[in-house]
C-alpha positions in Angstrom: 135.2 38.6 14.8 136.5 40.6 12.0 139.1 38.6 10.1 137.8 35.9 7.8 140.5 33.4 8.7 139.1 33.3 12.3 135.8 32.0 11.0 135.5 28.3 10.1 131.7 27.9 10.8 129.0 30.4 10.3 125.3 29.9 11.1 122.6 32.2 9.6 118.8 32.3 10.0 116.1 34.1 8.3 113.0 34.5 10.4 110.2 34.7 7.8 106.5 35.4 8.2 105.7 31.6 8.1 109.0 29.7 8.2 112.4 30.2 9.8 115.2 29.1 7.6 118.7 28.2 8.8 121.9 27.6 6.8 125.4 26.5 7.8 128.4 27.8 6.0 131.9 26.3 6.7 135.4 26.8 5.5 136.5 23.8 3.5 140.2 24.1 2.6 140.6 27.6 1.4 137.0 28.2 0.4 133.7 28.8 2.1 130.7 26.6 1.1 127.1 25.9 2.1 127.0 22.7 4.2 123.3 22.3 4.8 120.0 24.0 5.1 116.9 23.4 7.3 113.7 25.2 8.1 111.1 25.2 10.8 107.9 27.1 11.6 108.1 30.8 12.7 106.7 31.1 16.2 106.1 34.8 16.8 102.3 34.3 17.1 100.1 32.2 19.2 100.2 29.5 20.6 104.0 30.0 21.1 104.5 33.7 21.1 108.2 33.3 21.2 110.3 33.6 18.1 113.1 31.6 19.6 111.1 28.4 19.6 111.2 28.4 15.7 114.8 29.6 15.7 116.0 26.8 17.9 113.9 24.2 16.0 115.6 25.1 12.7 119.0 25.0 14.4 118.2 21.6 15.9 117.4 20.3 12.4 120.8 21.5 11.2 122.4 19.6 14.1 120.6 16.4 13.0 121.8 16.8 9.4 125.5 17.3 10.3 125.5 15.1 13.4 127.1 17.9 15.5 125.9 19.8 18.5 125.4 23.5 18.0 123.1 24.4 20.9 123.8 23.8 24.6 120.5 23.9 26.3 119.2 27.2 25.0 122.4 28.9 24.0 124.7 28.6 20.9 128.1 26.9 21.5 130.7 29.4 20.4 133.4 29.3 19.1 133.6 26.0 17.3 135.8 23.5 19.1 136.2 19.7 19.4 133.5 18.8 17.0 130.7 21.1 18.3 129.5 24.7 18.0 129.9 27.5 15.5 132.1 30.6 15.3 129.6 33.2 14.1 125.8 33.7 14.0 123.7 36.2 12.0 120.0 36.6 11.3 117.4 38.5 9.3 113.7 38.8 10.0 110.4 39.6 8.3 108.3 37.9 10.9 104.9 39.5 11.6 105.0 41.0 8.1 108.4 42.6 8.5 108.9 46.3 8.9 105.6 48.1 8.0 105.6 51.9 7.6 103.4 54.8 6.7 104.9 57.8 5.0 103.5 61.3 5.3 104.7 64.4 3.3 103.5 67.7 1.9 103.6 67.0 -1.8 103.1 63.6 -3.3 105.6 64.0 -6.2 108.4 65.6 -4.1 108.7 65.2 -0.3 106.4 62.1 0.0 108.2 60.5 -2.9 111.6 61.0 -1.2 110.2 59.6 2.0 108.8 56.6 0.2 112.3 55.8 -1.2 113.9 56.3 2.2 111.4 53.8 3.8 111.9 51.3 1.0 115.7 51.6 1.3 115.4 50.7 5.0 113.7 47.4 4.1 110.1 48.5 4.8 106.8 47.6 3.3 105.1 51.0 2.8 101.4 50.6 3.7 100.4 54.0 2.4 101.7 57.3 1.4 99.8 60.3 2.8 100.2 63.8 1.3 98.5 67.1 1.6 97.7 67.0 -2.1 96.6 63.3 -2.4 92.9 64.2 -2.7 91.8 62.7 0.6 90.3 64.6 3.5 91.8 64.9 7.0 89.3 62.4 8.4 90.2 59.9 5.7 93.9 60.3 6.6 93.1 59.8 10.3 91.1 56.6 9.6 93.7 55.3 7.3 96.5 55.7 9.9 94.3 54.0 12.5 93.5 51.1 10.2 97.0 50.3 9.0 98.8 50.3 12.5 102.3 50.8 11.1 105.4 50.1 13.1 106.9 53.5 12.3 105.7 56.7 10.6 108.1 58.8 8.5 107.0 62.5 8.3 108.7 64.8 5.9 108.1 67.9 3.8 109.2 71.4 2.9 112.7 72.7 2.1 114.8 74.2 4.9 113.6 77.7 5.6 110.2 77.2 3.9 106.6 77.2 5.3 105.8 75.1 8.4 102.0 75.4 8.5 101.3 72.3 6.4 103.8 70.2 8.5 102.1 71.3 11.7 98.7 70.3 10.2 100.1 66.9 9.2 101.5 66.4 12.7 98.1 67.2 14.1 96.5 64.6 11.8 98.9 62.0 13.1 98.2 63.0 16.7 94.5 62.7 16.2 94.8 59.3 14.7 96.8 58.2 17.8 98.2 55.1 16.1 98.8 52.1 18.3 101.8 49.8 17.9 101.4 46.2 16.7 103.6 44.8 19.4 104.0 45.8 23.1 101.8 47.5 25.6 102.5 50.9 26.9 105.0 51.4 24.0 105.0 54.6 22.1 104.9 54.4 18.3 108.1 55.9 16.8 107.7 58.9 14.4 110.8 59.9 12.4 110.6 63.6 11.3 112.9 64.4 8.4 111.4 67.6 7.0 112.0 71.4 7.1 114.4 71.9 10.0 112.6 75.1 11.0 109.6 72.9 11.9 111.4 70.5 14.2 110.5 72.1 17.5 106.9 72.6 16.3 106.4 68.9 15.2 108.1 67.6 18.3 105.9 69.8 20.5 102.7 68.5 18.9 103.6 64.8 18.9 105.9 64.1 21.8 103.2 63.6 24.4 101.8 60.4 22.7 104.4 59.4 20.2 108.2 58.7 20.3 109.6 61.5 18.0 113.0 61.3 16.4 114.5 64.2 14.5 116.7 63.7 11.5 118.0 66.1 8.7 115.6 67.0 6.0 115.2 64.5 3.2 114.9 67.4 0.8 116.8 70.5 2.2 116.5 71.9 -1.3 114.2 71.1 -4.2 117.1 69.6 -6.2 118.7 67.6 -3.4 118.0 64.4 -1.5 119.5 63.3 1.8 117.9 59.9 2.5 120.8 58.3 4.5 120.2 59.6 8.0 116.5 58.9 8.1 117.1 55.4 6.6 119.6 54.6 9.3 117.3 55.8 12.0 114.4 53.7 10.7 116.5 50.6 10.6 117.8 51.2 14.2 114.3 51.9 15.6 112.8 48.8 14.0 115.5 46.3 15.1 116.3 47.8 18.6 112.9 49.2 19.6 110.0 47.9 17.5 111.0 44.3 17.2 112.3 44.3 20.8 108.6 44.4 21.7 107.9 41.2 19.7 107.8 38.0 21.8 111.3 36.5 22.0 113.2 39.0 19.9 115.1 40.3 22.8 116.7 36.9 23.3 117.4 36.7 19.5 119.1 40.1 19.5 121.3 38.9 22.4 122.3 35.8 20.5 123.4 37.3 17.2 126.9 38.6 16.5 125.7 41.6 14.5 122.5 43.6 14.1 119.4 41.7 12.9 118.4 43.0 9.4 115.0 43.2 7.8 114.9 40.4 5.2 114.5 42.8 2.2 117.2 45.1 3.5 119.6 42.1 3.6 118.8 41.1 0.0 119.5 44.7 -1.0 122.8 44.6 0.9 123.8 41.5 -1.1 122.8 43.1 -4.5 125.0 46.1 -3.7 127.9 43.9 -2.6 127.7 41.9 -5.8 127.4 45.0 -8.0 130.6 46.3 -6.5 132.4 43.0 -6.7 131.4 42.2 -10.3 131.7 45.9 -11.3 128.3 45.4 -12.9 124.8 46.8 -13.2 122.5 44.3 -11.5 118.7 44.0 -11.2 117.4 41.4 -8.7 113.8 40.4 -8.0 112.3 38.5 -5.1 108.7 37.4 -5.9 106.8 36.1 -2.9 103.3 35.1 -2.0 102.2 38.6 -1.0 104.8 41.1 -2.4 107.4 41.4 -5.1 110.6 43.3 -4.3 112.8 44.7 -7.0 116.4 45.7 -6.4 118.7 47.5 -8.8 122.2 48.9 -8.7 123.0 51.0 -11.7 126.3 52.9 -11.9 126.5 52.9 -8.1 122.9 54.1 -7.5 120.9 51.5 -5.5 117.1 51.4 -5.6 114.6 49.1 -3.9 110.9 49.0 -4.5 108.1 46.9 -3.1 104.9 46.1 -4.9 103.0 45.2 -1.8 99.9 43.9 -3.6 101.6 41.7 -6.3 102.4 38.2 -5.2 101.8 34.6 -6.2 99.5 33.3 -3.4 97.9 35.8 -1.0 98.0 38.6 -3.6 97.4 36.6 -6.8 93.9 38.1 -7.3 95.5 41.6 -7.3 97.9 40.4 -10.1 94.9 39.3 -12.1 92.9 42.5 -11.6 96.0 44.7 -12.3 96.7 42.8 -15.5 93.3 41.8 -16.9 92.3 38.6 -18.6 93.9 39.4 -22.0 97.3 40.1 -20.6 97.3 36.9 -18.7 96.0 34.6 -21.5 98.5 36.0 -24.0 101.2 33.9 -22.4 99.2 30.7 -22.7 99.9 28.4 -25.7 96.3 27.1 -25.6 92.9 28.6 -25.3 91.8 29.6 -21.8 88.4 30.6 -20.7 88.1 33.4 -18.2 85.7 31.5 -16.0 88.1 28.6 -15.7 91.1 30.9 -15.0 89.2 32.7 -12.3 88.2 29.4 -10.7 91.8 28.4 -10.5 92.8 31.8 -9.1 90.1 31.5 -6.5 91.3 28.1 -5.3 94.9 29.5 -5.2 93.7 32.4 -3.0 91.8 30.1 -0.6 94.7 27.6 -0.5 97.8 29.9 -1.0 100.4 27.2 -0.2 99.3 24.8 -2.9 101.6 24.3 -6.0 100.5 23.4 -9.6 99.6 19.7 -10.0 99.6 19.7 -13.8 101.5 21.3 -16.7 98.3 23.1 -17.5 98.2 24.7 -14.0 102.0 25.4 -14.1 101.7 27.3 -17.4 98.8 29.5 -16.0 100.7 30.2 -12.8 103.8 31.2 -14.7 101.7 33.4 -16.9 100.5 35.3 -13.8 104.1 35.3 -12.6 105.1 37.2 -15.7 102.5 39.8 -15.1 103.4 40.2 -11.4 107.1 40.7 -12.4 106.2 43.0 -15.3 104.0 45.4 -13.2 106.5 45.4 -10.3 109.4 46.3 -12.7 107.4 49.1 -14.3 106.8 50.5 -10.7 110.5 50.1 -10.0 111.6 52.0 -13.1 109.4 54.9 -12.2 111.0 55.3 -8.8 114.7 54.5 -9.7 116.2 58.0 -10.2 119.7 59.2 -10.9 121.4 61.2 -8.1 124.8 62.8 -7.8 126.8 63.2 -4.6 127.7 66.8 -3.8 129.9 68.2 -1.1 128.0 70.7 1.0 129.7 73.0 3.5 128.8 72.2 7.1 127.6 68.7 6.4 129.4 65.6 7.8 129.8 62.2 6.1 126.7 60.9 7.8 124.6 63.5 6.1 126.2 63.4 2.7 124.1 65.3 0.2 122.8 64.1 -3.2 121.6 66.2 -6.0 118.5 64.7 -7.6 118.5 64.9 -11.4 115.0 63.3 -11.8 116.2 61.0 -14.6 115.2 57.3 -14.8 118.3 55.3 -14.3 117.3 51.9 -15.5 118.7 51.2 -19.0 118.2 47.6 -20.1 120.9 47.9 -22.7 123.4 48.7 -19.9 122.2 45.8 -17.6 124.8 43.2 -17.0 123.0 40.7 -14.8 119.4 39.8 -14.0 118.9 37.6 -10.8 115.6 36.0 -9.9 114.5 34.7 -6.5 111.2 33.5 -5.0 109.2 30.3 -5.4 107.9 30.8 -8.9 111.4 31.4 -10.2 113.7 29.4 -7.9 111.5 26.3 -7.8 110.4 26.2 -11.4 110.6 22.5 -12.5 112.8 23.5 -15.4 115.4 26.2 -15.3 114.3 27.2 -18.9 111.0 28.3 -17.4 112.7 30.7 -15.0 114.9 32.0 -17.8 111.9 32.7 -20.1 109.8 34.3 -17.3 112.7 36.7 -16.6 113.2 37.5 -20.3 109.5 38.0 -21.0 108.9 40.2 -17.9 112.1 42.4 -17.9 112.9 42.4 -21.6 116.7 42.7 -21.3 118.5 44.2 -24.2 122.0 43.6 -25.6 124.1 41.0 -23.6 122.7 40.1 -20.2 123.6 37.2 -17.8 120.6 35.4 -16.3 120.6 33.7 -12.9 118.4 32.5 -10.0 118.9 32.0 -6.3 119.0 28.3 -5.8 117.4 27.9 -2.4 116.6 31.5 -1.2 120.0 32.1 0.5 120.1 35.8 -0.5 118.8 37.1 2.9 121.3 35.1 4.9 124.2 36.1 2.7 123.0 39.7 2.7 123.3 40.1 6.5 126.6 38.3 6.4 127.8 40.8 3.7 127.4 43.6 6.2 130.3 42.2 8.2 132.1 39.7 5.9 131.4 40.7 2.3 134.2 38.5 0.9 132.7 35.3 2.5 129.2 36.3 1.4 130.3 36.9 -2.2 132.2 33.7 -2.3 129.3 31.5 -1.2 126.8 33.5 -3.3 128.9 32.8 -6.4 129.6 29.2 -5.6 126.5 27.8 -4.0 123.6 30.3 -4.2 123.7 31.6 -7.7 122.5 29.2 -10.4 123.7 30.6 -13.7 121.2 30.1 -16.4 123.3 31.6 -19.2 123.5 34.7 -21.3 120.7 36.3 -23.4 121.6 38.3 -26.6 118.6 40.4 -27.6 118.8 43.2 -30.1 116.6 46.3 -29.5 114.3 47.2 -32.3 111.4 45.8 -34.4 110.8 44.5 -37.9 108.2 42.5 -39.8 108.1 38.8 -38.8 110.5 36.7 -40.7 112.9 39.6 -41.6 116.5 39.1 -40.6 117.3 40.4 -37.2 121.0 39.6 -36.6 123.8 37.3 -37.7 125.7 35.5 -34.9 129.0 33.7 -34.9 129.8 31.8 -31.7 133.3 30.4 -31.0 132.9 27.6 -28.5 135.6 26.6 -25.9 136.5 23.7 -28.2 137.3 26.1 -31.0 134.3 25.0 -33.0 132.2 27.8 -34.6 128.4 28.0 -34.8 126.7 30.5 -37.1 123.1 31.5 -36.8 120.8 33.8 -38.7 118.2 35.0 -36.3 114.9 36.2 -37.9 112.5 38.7 -36.3 110.1 36.9 -34.0 112.5 33.9 -33.5 114.1 32.7 -30.3 116.6 29.9 -30.0 119.4 28.6 -27.8 123.0 27.3 -28.2 124.4 24.9 -25.6 127.1 26.4 -23.4 127.6 24.8 -20.0 128.0 26.3 -16.6 131.5 27.7 -16.1 132.2 27.7 -19.9 132.8 30.8 -21.9 132.5 31.5 -25.6 133.3 34.4 -27.9 130.2 35.9 -29.7 130.3 38.2 -32.7 126.9 39.5 -33.5 125.9 41.8 -36.3 122.4 43.4 -35.9 120.4 44.1 -39.1 119.3 47.6 -40.0 116.8 49.0 -37.4 118.3 46.9 -34.6 121.2 47.5 -32.2 123.1 45.6 -29.5 124.8 48.6 -27.9 123.7 51.9 -26.7 123.2 54.2 -29.7 124.9 51.9 -32.1 123.9 49.4 -34.8 127.4 48.0 -35.4 128.7 44.5 -34.9 129.5 43.6 -31.4 132.1 41.1 -30.1 131.8 39.8 -26.5 132.9 37.0 -24.3 129.8 35.4 -22.7 129.3 32.9 -19.9 127.2 29.8 -20.2 124.8 28.1 -17.8 122.1 25.5 -17.5 120.1 27.0 -20.4 123.2 28.2 -22.4 123.2 31.1 -24.8 119.7 32.4 -25.7 119.4 34.3 -29.0 116.2 36.4 -28.9 115.1 38.0 -32.1 111.6 38.9 -30.9 112.4 42.6 -30.7 112.2 45.3 -28.0 109.7 46.2 -26.9 108.4 42.7 -26.9 105.0 42.5 -28.7 103.1 39.3 -29.1 100.9 38.8 -32.2 97.4 40.2 -31.6 95.4 37.3 -33.3 95.1 34.3 -31.0 96.0 31.8 -33.7 99.2 33.6 -34.6 100.1 34.2 -31.0 99.6 30.5 -30.0 101.7 29.4 -33.0 104.5 31.8 -32.0 104.4 30.8 -28.3 104.6 27.1 -29.3 107.7 27.7 -31.4 109.4 29.6 -28.6 108.6 27.0 -26.0 109.8 24.2 -28.3 113.0 26.0 -29.2 113.9 26.5 -25.5 112.5 23.1 -24.3 110.4 25.0 -21.7 107.6 22.5 -21.1 106.9 18.9 -22.2 105.6 19.6 -25.7 103.4 16.5 -25.9 101.4 17.9 -23.0 101.2 21.3 -24.6 99.9 19.8 -27.8 97.4 17.7 -25.9 96.0 20.9 -24.2 95.9 22.6 -27.6 93.8 19.7 -29.0 91.5 19.8 -26.0 91.1 23.6 -26.1 91.5 24.7 -29.7 91.8 28.5 -30.4 88.8 29.9 -32.2 88.4 33.1 -34.2 85.9 34.5 -31.7 88.7 35.0 -29.2 90.0 37.8 -31.3 86.9 39.9 -30.7 87.7 43.4 -29.4 84.2 43.6 -28.0 84.7 40.5 -25.9 88.0 41.9 -24.5 86.1 44.8 -22.8 83.5 42.5 -21.4 86.0 40.1 -19.9 88.0 42.7 -18.0 86.7 43.1 -14.5 85.0 39.6 -14.4 86.9 38.8 -11.2 85.7 41.9 -9.4 82.1 41.1 -10.4 82.5 37.5 -9.3 83.4 38.5 -5.7 80.7 41.1 -5.5 78.0 38.5 -6.0 
């Protein structure tokens, strides 16, 4: 079905690694809305070994909630008629760990980097990037490929017309590794070759006996050009129609859906692109999970996705700690924290990854680690988000549209319009103020930025729907998925604490005016409800700015939300006081101003764990770092 008016009922599922989530969207009057949501267990592994068991279970739960039959025996009832059935069914999947790839290239900073971006854009988790110049031996490369067991290998390298010897050597390395697929017996692992076109026959001749080789146009036909589209499309097609077809039950799921199943991260990226186009806005989205953190951005029409595969809030929480170090985690705590106690708590979280904080104390520590996971993931994302320009090239069709790579980082926080958070630590934070402050502290938005979170993790479902019905997906996303937190106004620049940062005049919908003088190091909020708009005139002080390259007064219409308008005078880059006593005092003020936690509990913890001068010792900082590694070596 193509026309929106033909659809009155849409069913969507997301087959995750542990749970399968189903949502039902229906037309109510002239608008589409979420009706209900249910989830069951994903059943791709033993003892079921049939993904359809979990899919049907989640659909049956939806049936119970709406008291309407959707399934007839084992098939969906379509179209909707006489009080039963649905009109349209779509699905995403990250079961079995989703699409897992290895990337091989000649030079880490050029061909391997382009291949990495192509794989990420296809919705993959990149297990490793192998390059001729990565410092590892051929035997180490072979062992790594065997250990990882990727679903697909992407091989690239060289400009068209260049040397082919290194590509032949890399193909021989892959052949010697003889990687075996995760699913299916007698199934040949796909290798997508997107390198120097002069090496196509050579690479195919080396690999075709044991592996399923697919030839695509070069990712980098010239040093200053990228052509990621064809390889990305081929990867997606191979994964959904060949790799996942080997997984138990997926063949039946593919027959049931009305459009191609999408990898979950690819679906979220599809929605971010749709919303950036609809809002005509620069958007950054984040999905922080138990094992990985995905960052998506669409800046001036350039879309980028990155995966931090070792930064998550349950299975990978020890990696977050090791990456950050004790001092970077404790700086977000408004009370004294011992490293031993923090590591004990992290150890328990690692052993029992599905547990949630039971006290405000544990919640603050978990959200401190969440800030660090988000911060590191965004740094990684910014390093890979590069500006490209489309260029017409004679002899190339639309499918192989060429792009000139300028090598410039594209993320500019002063130009960011909207920041959207998703994932348990953000979407399920007990207070929305907690999600807002985590996003602000981790991403450090500048100027005027809208903040929002995904209410119940609907973004994958709506992302795959956006591939066929973008208007419906956008409507439901805006009405039922997006929880608007409000707008942050944050001048870029620094000054001594207590110095004036900016003057703000806010004209509320009632016509009343609020004036605020924001000092350096201060953060506060002004109530402005969801759906309400206010006019803000802000004048930054000398050394600060609210627009790119300007320090002038700025007047904007801003949208409210659950948190309202946040006036952040803490400066950019955000730097917390070095001394523990001053840091705790500052944190306490910020938390109180935004009503982030129950302050009686925070003060109780402060009395139980008072900050001492010894915690400022530089010598101790060096000793503390690496404690967790030593702990697990014992």
